[in-house]
DRENMI-867991 format. One record per residue (C-alpha): residue number from 1; z, y, x. Coordinates in nm, 2 decimals, always signed. Example, Ala and Ser with C-alpha at 12.3 -4.5 7.8 and 13.67 -1.06 7.14 Angstrom:
<rs>
@num=1, w=+0.78, v=-0.45, u=+1.23
@num=2, w=+0.71, v=-0.11, u=+1.37
</rs>
This chain:
<rs>
@num=1, w=-3.15, v=+1.31, u=+1.89
@num=2, w=-3.01, v=+1.66, u=+1.86
@num=3, w=-2.66, v=+1.73, u=+1.99
@num=4, w=-2.43, v=+1.78, u=+1.69
@num=5, w=-2.29, v=+2.09, u=+1.86
@num=6, w=-2.62, v=+2.27, u=+1.84
@num=7, w=-2.62, v=+2.55, u=+1.58
@num=8, w=-2.78, v=+2.44, u=+1.27
@num=9, w=-2.78, v=+2.07, u=+1.37
@num=10, w=-2.62, v=+1.81, u=+1.14
@num=11, w=-2.26, v=+1.72, u=+1.22
@num=12, w=-2.23, v=+1.39, u=+1.40
@num=13, w=-1.99, v=+1.17, u=+1.19
@num=14, w=-1.83, v=+0.86, u=+1.34
@num=15, w=-1.72, v=+0.62, u=+1.06
@num=16, w=-1.47, v=+0.38, u=+1.21
@num=17, w=-1.37, v=+0.05, u=+1.05
@num=18, w=-1.28, v=-0.31, u=+1.14
@num=19, w=-1.59, v=-0.51, u=+1.04
@num=20, w=-1.85, v=-0.55, u=+0.76
@num=21, w=-1.73, v=-0.85, u=+0.54
@num=22, w=-1.83, v=-0.86, u=+0.18
@num=23, w=-1.54, v=-0.66, u=+0.04
@num=24, w=-1.54, v=-0.34, u=-0.17
@num=25, w=-1.43, v=-0.11, u=+0.11
@num=26, w=-1.72, v=-0.22, u=+0.33
@num=27, w=-1.97, v=-0.18, u=+0.05
@num=28, w=-1.84, v=+0.17, u=-0.02
@num=29, w=-1.87, v=+0.27, u=+0.34
@num=30, w=-2.23, v=+0.16, u=+0.34
@num=31, w=-2.30, v=+0.34, u=+0.02
@num=32, w=-2.16, v=+0.66, u=+0.17
@num=33, w=-2.37, v=+0.62, u=+0.48
@num=34, w=-2.68, v=+0.57, u=+0.28
@num=35, w=-2.63, v=+0.88, u=+0.07
@num=36, w=-2.50, v=+1.14, u=+0.31
@num=37, w=-2.73, v=+1.43, u=+0.34
@num=38, w=-2.90, v=+1.40, u=+0.68
@num=39, w=-2.94, v=+1.77, u=+0.69
@num=40, w=-2.56, v=+1.80, u=+0.70
@num=41, w=-2.44, v=+1.49, u=+0.87
@num=42, w=-2.57, v=+1.25, u=+1.14
@num=43, w=-2.37, v=+0.93, u=+1.07
@num=44, w=-2.27, v=+0.67, u=+1.32
@num=45, w=-2.08, v=+0.35, u=+1.24
@num=46, w=-1.82, v=+0.22, u=+1.49
@num=47, w=-1.69, v=-0.14, u=+1.43
@num=48, w=-1.40, v=-0.30, u=+1.60
@num=49, w=-1.59, v=-0.63, u=+1.55
@num=50, w=-1.96, v=-0.66, u=+1.48
@num=51, w=-1.95, v=-0.93, u=+1.22
@num=52, w=-1.96, v=-0.98, u=+0.84
@num=53, w=-2.20, v=-1.06, u=+0.56
@num=54, w=-2.30, v=-0.69, u=+0.52
@num=55, w=-2.42, v=-0.62, u=+0.87
@num=56, w=-2.79, v=-0.63, u=+0.77
@num=57, w=-2.72, v=-0.36, u=+0.51
@num=58, w=-2.63, v=-0.08, u=+0.75
@num=59, w=-2.88, v=+0.19, u=+0.66
@num=60, w=-3.18, v=+0.24, u=+0.88
@num=61, w=-3.13, v=+0.51, u=+1.14
@num=62, w=-2.75, v=+0.47, u=+1.16
@num=63, w=-2.65, v=+0.37, u=+1.51
@num=64, w=-2.39, v=+0.09, u=+1.52
@num=65, w=-2.14, v=+0.08, u=+1.80
@num=66, w=-1.97, v=-0.26, u=+1.85
@num=67, w=-1.63, v=-0.23, u=+2.03
@num=68, w=-1.62, v=-0.61, u=+2.06
@num=69, w=-1.24, v=-0.63, u=+2.00
@num=70, w=-1.12, v=-0.98, u=+1.91
@num=71, w=-0.81, v=-0.81, u=+1.75
@num=72, w=-0.76, v=-0.46, u=+1.62
@num=73, w=-0.47, v=-0.40, u=+1.87
@num=74, w=-0.71, v=-0.46, u=+2.16
@num=75, w=-0.96, v=-0.20, u=+2.04
@num=76, w=-0.77, v=+0.12, u=+2.12
@num=77, w=-0.90, v=+0.19, u=+2.47
@num=78, w=-1.25, v=+0.06, u=+2.37
@num=79, w=-1.26, v=+0.31, u=+2.09
@num=80, w=-1.15, v=+0.59, u=+2.32
@num=81, w=-1.44, v=+0.51, u=+2.55
@num=82, w=-1.69, v=+0.49, u=+2.26
@num=83, w=-1.58, v=+0.82, u=+2.11
@num=84, w=-1.63, v=+0.99, u=+2.44
@num=85, w=-1.99, v=+0.86, u=+2.44
@num=86, w=-2.06, v=+0.94, u=+2.08
@num=87, w=-1.89, v=+1.28, u=+2.09
@num=88, w=-1.86, v=+1.32, u=+1.71
@num=89, w=-1.80, v=+1.65, u=+1.53
@num=90, w=-1.60, v=+1.47, u=+1.26
@num=91, w=-1.43, v=+1.12, u=+1.23
@num=92, w=-1.35, v=+0.91, u=+0.92
@num=93, w=-1.14, v=+0.59, u=+0.96
@num=94, w=-1.12, v=+0.33, u=+0.69
@num=95, w=-0.86, v=+0.07, u=+0.61
@num=96, w=-0.67, v=-0.15, u=+0.85
@num=97, w=-0.77, v=+0.03, u=+1.16
@num=98, w=-0.66, v=+0.37, u=+1.04
@num=99, w=-0.34, v=+0.42, u=+1.24
@num=100, w=-0.48, v=+0.31, u=+1.57
@num=101, w=-0.82, v=+0.47, u=+1.52
@num=102, w=-0.68, v=+0.81, u=+1.41
@num=103, w=-0.44, v=+0.81, u=+1.71
@num=104, w=-0.72, v=+0.72, u=+1.95
@num=105, w=-0.96, v=+0.98, u=+1.80
@num=106, w=-0.71, v=+1.26, u=+1.82
@num=107, w=-0.61, v=+1.17, u=+2.18
@num=108, w=-0.98, v=+1.16, u=+2.28
@num=109, w=-1.13, v=+1.45, u=+2.08
@num=110, w=-0.84, v=+1.70, u=+2.08
@num=111, w=-0.71, v=+1.93, u=+1.80
@num=112, w=-1.03, v=+2.09, u=+1.70
@num=113, w=-1.21, v=+1.78, u=+1.55
@num=114, w=-1.15, v=+1.69, u=+1.18
@num=115, w=-1.02, v=+1.34, u=+1.15
@num=116, w=-0.99, v=+1.19, u=+0.80
@num=117, w=-0.83, v=+0.85, u=+0.71
@num=118, w=-0.94, v=+0.67, u=+0.40
@num=119, w=-0.69, v=+0.44, u=+0.24
@num=120, w=-0.80, v=+0.17, u=+0.00
@num=121, w=-0.46, v=+0.04, u=-0.12
@num=122, w=-0.11, v=+0.16, u=-0.18
@num=123, w=+0.16, v=+0.15, u=+0.09
@num=124, w=+0.35, v=-0.10, u=-0.11
@num=125, w=+0.09, v=-0.37, u=-0.06
@num=126, w=-0.10, v=-0.22, u=+0.24
@num=127, w=+0.21, v=-0.28, u=+0.46
@num=128, w=+0.34, v=-0.61, u=+0.33
@num=129, w=+0.63, v=-0.67, u=+0.57
@num=130, w=+0.59, v=-1.05, u=+0.53
@num=131, w=+0.26, v=-1.01, u=+0.72
@num=132, w=+0.28, v=-1.03, u=+1.10
@num=133, w=+0.23, v=-0.70, u=+1.26
@num=134, w=+0.27, v=-0.50, u=+0.94
@num=135, w=+0.58, v=-0.30, u=+1.05
@num=136, w=+0.40, v=-0.18, u=+1.36
@num=137, w=+0.09, v=-0.10, u=+1.17
@num=138, w=+0.29, v=+0.10, u=+0.91
@num=139, w=+0.48, v=+0.29, u=+1.19
@num=140, w=+0.15, v=+0.38, u=+1.36
@num=141, w=+0.00, v=+0.50, u=+1.03
@num=142, w=+0.31, v=+0.69, u=+0.94
@num=143, w=+0.29, v=+0.88, u=+1.27
@num=144, w=-0.09, v=+0.93, u=+1.25
@num=145, w=-0.10, v=+1.05, u=+0.90
@num=146, w=+0.17, v=+1.31, u=+0.98
@num=147, w=+0.04, v=+1.42, u=+1.32
@num=148, w=-0.31, v=+1.30, u=+1.40
@num=149, w=-0.52, v=+1.32, u=+1.09
@num=150, w=-0.66, v=+1.63, u=+0.92
@num=151, w=-0.62, v=+1.47, u=+0.58
@num=152, w=-0.58, v=+1.14, u=+0.39
@num=153, w=-0.83, v=+1.02, u=+0.13
@num=154, w=-0.70, v=+0.79, u=-0.15
@num=155, w=-0.88, v=+0.62, u=-0.44
@num=156, w=-0.64, v=+0.71, u=-0.72
@num=157, w=-0.39, v=+0.98, u=-0.80
@num=158, w=-0.10, v=+0.74, u=-0.82
@num=159, w=-0.19, v=+0.60, u=-0.48
@num=160, w=-0.20, v=+0.95, u=-0.33
@num=161, w=+0.14, v=+1.03, u=-0.47
@num=162, w=+0.29, v=+0.71, u=-0.33
@num=163, w=+0.15, v=+0.78, u=+0.02
@num=164, w=+0.28, v=+1.14, u=+0.01
@num=165, w=+0.62, v=+1.04, u=-0.10
@num=166, w=+0.65, v=+0.73, u=+0.12
@num=167, w=+0.53, v=+0.90, u=+0.44
@num=168, w=+0.67, v=+1.24, u=+0.36
@num=169, w=+0.33, v=+1.40, u=+0.43
@num=170, w=+0.32, v=+1.78, u=+0.48
@num=171, w=+0.00, v=+1.80, u=+0.27
@num=172, w=-0.15, v=+1.66, u=-0.05
@num=173, w=-0.38, v=+1.36, u=+0.00
@num=174, w=-0.73, v=+1.40, u=-0.16
@num=175, w=-0.82, v=+1.17, u=-0.44
@num=176, w=-1.18, v=+1.05, u=-0.46
@num=177, w=-1.30, v=+0.74, u=-0.65
@num=178, w=-1.54, v=+0.50, u=-0.51
@num=179, w=-1.92, v=+0.57, u=-0.53
@num=180, w=-2.16, v=+0.33, u=-0.70
@num=181, w=-2.53, v=+0.34, u=-0.63
@num=182, w=-2.62, v=+0.30, u=-0.99
@num=183, w=-3.00, v=+0.27, u=-0.95
@num=184, w=-2.97, v=+0.01, u=-0.67
@num=185, w=-2.71, v=-0.19, u=-0.86
@num=186, w=-2.94, v=-0.20, u=-1.17
@num=187, w=-3.24, v=-0.30, u=-0.95
@num=188, w=-3.05, v=-0.58, u=-0.78
@num=189, w=-2.92, v=-0.70, u=-1.12
@num=190, w=-3.28, v=-0.78, u=-1.22
@num=191, w=-3.30, v=-1.06, u=-0.97
@num=192, w=-3.31, v=-1.42, u=-1.08
@num=193, w=-2.99, v=-1.61, u=-1.15
@num=194, w=-3.00, v=-1.97, u=-1.05
@num=195, w=-2.72, v=-2.11, u=-1.26
@num=196, w=-2.76, v=-2.35, u=-1.55
@num=197, w=-2.51, v=-2.18, u=-1.77
@num=198, w=-2.73, v=-1.87, u=-1.81
@num=199, w=-3.00, v=-2.10, u=-1.96
@num=200, w=-2.75, v=-2.22, u=-2.23
@num=201, w=-2.60, v=-2.06, u=-2.53
@num=202, w=-2.24, v=-1.95, u=-2.55
@num=203, w=-2.01, v=-1.68, u=-2.41
@num=204, w=-2.00, v=-1.65, u=-2.04
@num=205, w=-1.73, v=-1.45, u=-1.84
@num=206, w=-1.77, v=-1.35, u=-1.48
@num=207, w=-1.51, v=-1.24, u=-1.22
@num=208, w=-1.59, v=-1.12, u=-0.87
@num=209, w=-1.36, v=-1.08, u=-0.57
@num=210, w=-1.18, v=-1.24, u=-0.29
@num=211, w=-0.99, v=-1.55, u=-0.38
@num=212, w=-0.65, v=-1.41, u=-0.30
@num=213, w=-0.32, v=-1.36, u=-0.49
@num=214, w=-0.40, v=-0.99, u=-0.53
@num=215, w=-0.70, v=-1.07, u=-0.76
@num=216, w=-0.50, v=-1.27, u=-1.01
@num=217, w=-0.76, v=-1.54, u=-1.06
@num=218, w=-0.47, v=-1.79, u=-1.12
@num=219, w=-0.37, v=-1.58, u=-1.42
@num=220, w=-0.73, v=-1.58, u=-1.54
@num=221, w=-0.74, v=-1.96, u=-1.53
@num=222, w=-0.42, v=-1.97, u=-1.74
@num=223, w=-0.58, v=-1.73, u=-1.98
@num=224, w=-0.90, v=-1.94, u=-2.00
@num=225, w=-0.69, v=-2.23, u=-2.11
@num=226, w=-0.58, v=-2.02, u=-2.41
@num=227, w=-0.93, v=-1.88, u=-2.51
@num=228, w=-1.05, v=-2.08, u=-2.81
@num=229, w=-1.40, v=-1.98, u=-2.91
@num=230, w=-1.69, v=-2.17, u=-3.06
@num=231, w=-1.90, v=-2.24, u=-2.86
@num=232, w=-1.63, v=-2.26, u=-2.58
@num=233, w=-1.63, v=-1.97, u=-2.34
@num=234, w=-1.71, v=-2.05, u=-1.98
@num=235, w=-1.62, v=-1.87, u=-1.66
@num=236, w=-1.78, v=-1.81, u=-1.32
@num=237, w=-1.56, v=-1.68, u=-1.04
@num=238, w=-1.77, v=-1.54, u=-0.74
@num=239, w=-1.59, v=-1.51, u=-0.41
@num=240, w=-1.41, v=-1.70, u=-0.14
@num=241, w=-1.07, v=-1.68, u=+0.02
@num=242, w=-0.75, v=-1.85, u=+0.11
@num=243, w=-0.66, v=-1.94, u=-0.25
@num=244, w=-0.98, v=-2.14, u=-0.32
@num=245, w=-0.82, v=-2.48, u=-0.30
@num=246, w=-0.52, v=-2.38, u=-0.52
@num=247, w=-0.76, v=-2.24, u=-0.78
@num=248, w=-0.97, v=-2.56, u=-0.78
@num=249, w=-0.65, v=-2.76, u=-0.82
@num=250, w=-0.56, v=-2.53, u=-1.12
@num=251, w=-0.90, v=-2.59, u=-1.28
@num=252, w=-0.82, v=-2.96, u=-1.27
@num=253, w=-0.46, v=-2.92, u=-1.39
@num=254, w=-0.57, v=-2.71, u=-1.69
@num=255, w=-0.86, v=-2.95, u=-1.77
@num=256, w=-1.11, v=-2.67, u=-1.73
@num=257, w=-1.37, v=-2.86, u=-1.52
@num=258, w=-1.64, v=-2.82, u=-1.79
@num=259, w=-1.57, v=-2.45, u=-1.84
@num=260, w=-1.50, v=-2.29, u=-1.50
@num=261, w=-1.70, v=-2.29, u=-1.18
@num=262, w=-1.63, v=-2.13, u=-0.84
@num=263, w=-1.97, v=-2.13, u=-0.67
@num=264, w=-1.86, v=-1.92, u=-0.37
@num=265, w=-1.95, v=-1.58, u=-0.24
@num=266, w=-2.27, v=-1.41, u=-0.35
@num=267, w=-2.42, v=-1.12, u=-0.15
@num=268, w=-2.57, v=-1.00, u=-0.48
@num=269, w=-2.33, v=-1.07, u=-0.77
@num=270, w=-2.50, v=-0.82, u=-1.00
@num=271, w=-2.74, v=-1.06, u=-1.18
@num=272, w=-2.43, v=-1.26, u=-1.28
@num=273, w=-2.25, v=-0.95, u=-1.39
@num=274, w=-2.54, v=-0.81, u=-1.59
@num=275, w=-2.58, v=-1.13, u=-1.79
@num=276, w=-2.21, v=-1.19, u=-1.86
@num=277, w=-2.05, v=-1.15, u=-2.19
@num=278, w=-1.77, v=-0.96, u=-2.01
@num=279, w=-1.66, v=-0.88, u=-1.65
@num=280, w=-1.29, v=-0.97, u=-1.60
@num=281, w=-1.06, v=-0.82, u=-1.33
@num=282, w=-0.71, v=-0.97, u=-1.37
@num=283, w=-0.57, v=-0.82, u=-1.05
@num=284, w=-0.20, v=-0.78, u=-0.97
@num=285, w=-0.29, v=-0.47, u=-0.78
@num=286, w=-0.60, v=-0.27, u=-0.69
@num=287, w=-0.68, v=+0.03, u=-0.49
@num=288, w=-0.97, v=+0.11, u=-0.72
@num=289, w=-1.17, v=-0.18, u=-0.87
@num=290, w=-1.54, v=-0.13, u=-0.77
@num=291, w=-1.66, v=-0.41, u=-0.99
@num=292, w=-1.53, v=-0.23, u=-1.30
@num=293, w=-1.78, v=+0.06, u=-1.24
@num=294, w=-2.05, v=-0.17, u=-1.13
@num=295, w=-2.02, v=-0.38, u=-1.45
@num=296, w=-2.00, v=-0.06, u=-1.66
@num=297, w=-2.33, v=+0.07, u=-1.51
@num=298, w=-2.49, v=-0.26, u=-1.61
@num=299, w=-2.37, v=-0.23, u=-1.97
@num=300, w=-2.13, v=-0.52, u=-1.94
@num=301, w=-1.80, v=-0.49, u=-2.12
@num=302, w=-1.50, v=-0.49, u=-1.89
@num=303, w=-1.15, v=-0.65, u=-1.94
@num=304, w=-0.91, v=-0.56, u=-1.66
@num=305, w=-0.53, v=-0.57, u=-1.60
@num=306, w=-0.36, v=-0.23, u=-1.61
@num=307, w=-0.22, v=-0.29, u=-1.26
@num=308, w=-0.13, v=-0.05, u=-0.99
@num=309, w=-0.34, v=+0.16, u=-0.92
@num=310, w=-0.71, v=+0.19, u=-1.00
@num=311, w=-0.82, v=+0.03, u=-1.33
@num=312, w=-0.61, v=+0.26, u=-1.55
@num=313, w=-0.77, v=+0.57, u=-1.39
@num=314, w=-1.12, v=+0.43, u=-1.46
@num=315, w=-1.08, v=+0.28, u=-1.80
@num=316, w=-0.98, v=+0.45, u=-2.12
@num=317, w=-0.85, v=+0.15, u=-2.33
@num=318, w=-1.07, v=+0.07, u=-2.63
@num=319, w=-1.33, v=+0.33, u=-2.54
@num=320, w=-1.50, v=+0.21, u=-2.22
@num=321, w=-1.31, v=-0.11, u=-2.15
@num=322, w=-1.00, v=-0.31, u=-2.24
@num=323, w=-0.67, v=-0.29, u=-2.04
@num=324, w=-0.41, v=-0.56, u=-2.06
@num=325, w=-0.06, v=-0.58, u=-1.90
@num=326, w=-0.07, v=-0.75, u=-1.55
@num=327, w=+0.08, v=-1.09, u=-1.51
@num=328, w=+0.04, v=-1.17, u=-1.88
@num=329, w=-0.22, v=-1.45, u=-1.93
@num=330, w=-0.17, v=-1.45, u=-2.31
@num=331, w=-0.26, v=-1.08, u=-2.34
@num=332, w=-0.56, v=-1.14, u=-2.12
@num=333, w=-0.67, v=-1.43, u=-2.34
@num=334, w=-0.64, v=-1.22, u=-2.65
@num=335, w=-0.85, v=-0.94, u=-2.50
@num=336, w=-1.12, v=-1.18, u=-2.39
@num=337, w=-1.13, v=-1.35, u=-2.73
@num=338, w=-1.17, v=-1.01, u=-2.89
@num=339, w=-1.47, v=-0.91, u=-2.68
@num=340, w=-1.63, v=-1.25, u=-2.74
@num=341, w=-1.57, v=-1.27, u=-3.11
@num=342, w=-1.63, v=-0.91, u=-3.21
@num=343, w=-1.99, v=-0.80, u=-3.13
@num=344, w=-1.92, v=-0.45, u=-3.25
@num=345, w=-1.63, v=-0.40, u=-3.01
@num=346, w=-1.84, v=-0.54, u=-2.72
@num=347, w=-2.13, v=-0.30, u=-2.81
@num=348, w=-1.89, v=+0.00, u=-2.82
@num=349, w=-1.74, v=-0.09, u=-2.48
@num=350, w=-2.08, v=-0.14, u=-2.33
@num=351, w=-2.19, v=+0.21, u=-2.44
@num=352, w=-1.87, v=+0.37, u=-2.34
@num=353, w=-1.89, v=+0.20, u=-2.00
@num=354, w=-2.24, v=+0.32, u=-1.94
@num=355, w=-2.13, v=+0.68, u=-1.99
@num=356, w=-1.81, v=+0.64, u=-1.78
@num=357, w=-2.00, v=+0.49, u=-1.49
@num=358, w=-2.20, v=+0.82, u=-1.44
@num=359, w=-1.88, v=+0.98, u=-1.32
@num=360, w=-1.89, v=+0.76, u=-1.01
@num=361, w=-2.26, v=+0.79, u=-0.93
@num=362, w=-2.31, v=+0.77, u=-0.55
@num=363, w=-2.47, v=+1.11, u=-0.51
@num=364, w=-2.19, v=+1.30, u=-0.69
@num=365, w=-1.91, v=+1.12, u=-0.50
@num=366, w=-2.08, v=+1.15, u=-0.17
@num=367, w=-2.12, v=+1.52, u=-0.23
@num=368, w=-1.74, v=+1.54, u=-0.25
@num=369, w=-1.71, v=+1.37, u=+0.08
@num=370, w=-1.96, v=+1.61, u=+0.23
@num=371, w=-1.76, v=+1.90, u=+0.12
@num=372, w=-1.43, v=+1.79, u=+0.27
@num=373, w=-1.52, v=+1.60, u=+0.59
@num=374, w=-1.57, v=+1.90, u=+0.81
@num=375, w=-1.24, v=+2.07, u=+0.69
@num=376, w=-0.87, v=+2.00, u=+0.64
@num=377, w=-0.63, v=+2.04, u=+0.35
@num=378, w=-0.38, v=+2.32, u=+0.34
@num=379, w=-0.05, v=+2.20, u=+0.48
@num=380, w=+0.27, v=+2.32, u=+0.32
</rs>
């Protein structure tokens, strides 16, 4: 393997993150690694913990470094040693490890190496102070984003503005939406769906995400109890998380046992999304909302809450999707009923979504990363 300091050699990129569970940030990281131009970059992946459902999807030829840290706070010295071995020409950190990883990278590599931090959520929810350790994590990120990183990458304009204001950054964060591998998503959507509801008539809604308060699936269940269509609409929620039992209890309380199922996590949710009457994202907050673009590229109409921060920057209401106020099950029920009962509306949203999805095609988005990773923003 050529040294990345050799003239004309690709720059060695170390992408540092916690683990590879089945979340959107992890899928995006793998998409970026798969699409980086190998003539420009030689990517390595550094994980604090080598675990997660997506481990076997690390692109071929990308070395994976396992720090073996049981907790993030124990990984700082291990990361320093790993970076000395890898000797990257550029570093990108992602998500919950950002503060510690950026500090360790700057300490190890010195002032001449670009270090970029990629945030996937706003500081309001990213550093929820009811969470143990959040204050320390916020303080470390605040210091790192002002003194250690070359730049901060955010997923939406509003998120970027919040980080700049909250952390008093001396530079403007860069806004780049998430990439979607459209060709791969469509190919995976062609796989068989083993669920009886797809063999029966009637509208079928699909939601995908972690079963947490953020995703608002409790609100979606309240909305489902208000959706009155003939034949009755049914709902599949794909994912797992700490709210699973509460959601199942709500299914029973709302007498939705015959209309709602929670079959768990699916590594490939795209066949469900492709065959759905609509994809629903009822989140209370989002950094971006990957499933919106994924559903769009499959021609599936999207109904999403206009929450902070991402959906409203992806969807133009009535043209390529429907936006409803967050925390309002009645409005969500009305939008779902409209998509189900008005085929013309569903068709228009499908076509608009297909066009909108092209803006987030993986090659184009990865190209933006390639252009910025080796540089730094101008600082005021």
